[in-house]
N, C-alpha and C positions, 0 to 999 in steps of 0.2 A: 665152162664150169656152171654157168647159170642154168643150162638145160638139165644137168644132173639134179640140181635142186628142184626144178619143176617136176621132174620125173619122180622124185621122192615124195613130193606132196600128192601127186596124182595116184600113187599106189593105194589101193583099197584093201581093207581087211573086213572080213565077214564075221560078225558075232552072232551066236545063236543063244537064245534064252528059252529054257523050258518053262512052260506055264501050265498050271493045273486046269482041269476042265471047268471048274466053277469060277476061276479067275478070268478065263477067256470071255465069259458072258459079261462080266463087268467091263472088261477092256473094249469089247465091241461097242458098248454104248458111248464111249468117249474116244473112239478111234480117230475121228476127224481131228480132234484137238491134239492128240498124240502125234499123228502124222504131220500136222502143221509145224509142231516144234522141231521134229527131226528133219523135215524137208526144208523148211524156210530158215530156221534159226541155226541148226547144226549142219546144214547142207549135207545131210545123209539120206540114204534110202532105207525105208523100213517097210516090212511086210509081215503079215500074220499068216502062217501056214497052219490051217485048221486040221489037216490030216495028221501032221506030225506033232501038233500042239506046241509049236515053237514060234517065237518071234525072231525074225531075221533082220539084222541091221548091217548095212553096208556103209562103212564110213572111212574117212581118211585115217592114215596110220597115226596122225597126231591125236585123233579122238579115240582110237582103239585103246589107249592107255586107260580111258575111263570106262571100260567095259564092265567092271564091277559096279560102277555107279549106275549103269543102265539097269542092272538087276535090282538095285535098291529103289530106283525110280519106279519100276513096275510093281515092286512089293508095296511101296507107299500108295500107289494108285489102287491096288487091290484092297487095301485096308480101308480106303475111303477118302484119302486126301484128294484135293482138287489137282488138276493138271498143273495149274499155276504154282501151287505150293510144292508139288513134287518136282517140278522142273528145276528148282534150286539145287537139287541133289545131283543133277547131271554133270555139271562142270566144276564142282567145288568139293575138295576133300575136307574142308573145314566144317562143312555142314553135315550133321549126323542124322541118321534115321535110327531111332532107338526104340526097342520094345522093352517095356518094364512090366513085369507081372505085378498084379495088385498085391499079392502075398509078399513080395519083396519090398514094395513101397510102404505099405502100412501093415504093422504086425498083428493088430487085433481085428477080428472078423467084423465086429460092430463098427469099427472106424472105417473099414473098407466100404461097407454099405453106405455109411455117412458121406464118405468121399465121393462115391459114384453119384449119390443123390444130389450132392451140391454141384458137381461138375456138369451133370446133365440137366438137373432140375432148375427151377427159377428162371426159365427161358435162357439158360446158359450164361447168365450174367457173370457168375464167378469165373467160369471157363474163359469167357471173353476178356475179362479183366486180367487174368493170368497171361493169356496169350499176347495181349497188347503190351502189357508192362514188361514182360520178360522177352518179348520178341521171339516166341516159339509158336508152334502149331501142335495141337493136341487132338487125338482121336481115341475114343474108347471102343475096343473091338475084341470080342471073345475073351473077357476077363483079363485083358491087358490094356495098358495105356501105351499108345504109339506117339512118339514125339519127333518132330523135325526141328532141330535146334543146333546151336553151337555147343561145344562141350561146357563152356563157362556158364551159359544160360541154363543148360540142363542141370548142372550142379546147384544153381540157385533154385530151380524148380524142386529138386529133390529135398533141399533144406526146408523149403516152404511146406512141402507135403508132410515132412516129419514133425515140424514144429506147430503147424496150424490146427486150429479148431475152427472150421468154416461156419461162422454164425451169420455174418452179413458181409456184403461187399466192401463196406467201409473198413472193417477190420482187416480184410484181405489186402486192401490197398496200403494200409499203414504197415502191415507186415512186409509187403514187397518193398515199400520205401525203406524200411530198416535194413532189409537184406542188401538192397542196392547201395545204401550208404556205407555198410560194412565192407563191401567190395571195393568201392572207390575210396 
């Protein structure tokens, strides 16, 4: 009976992920870090097929359940998240990778520009405060905000964006404190 169990674990499944040409260039730069995570942490084999523009992953059947997470991992990398931040997406279904269009987040055009200026400008102080307080990761890419977060923290972020007028970091911290008190 024990040999059947070992045989089940040793069964391998191959996953293939299609990748755009421009994304392959980004992935080539950080390939060593990606390979390290798959090889040493997940105990899987990963290769990049440049002719077919696909990434091939050979993993245990236990890990093949997470093949959708593999795709989100590579999407997060292509947007600009670090390998460390993106690797959280691999084995957890509770962590989300969310794309929010700026039009959906803030209704008025001048507020959108104001939001982008404050998240990117001032050496990223406001973005850093939001990331550390709400325990989320934020990237702005192609007129959208990409977020790695739990669902609960994402809702707090969305409330903060709708209610806030970013004037200075102290006001942001007090607004985040109020949001966190309301939740608890």
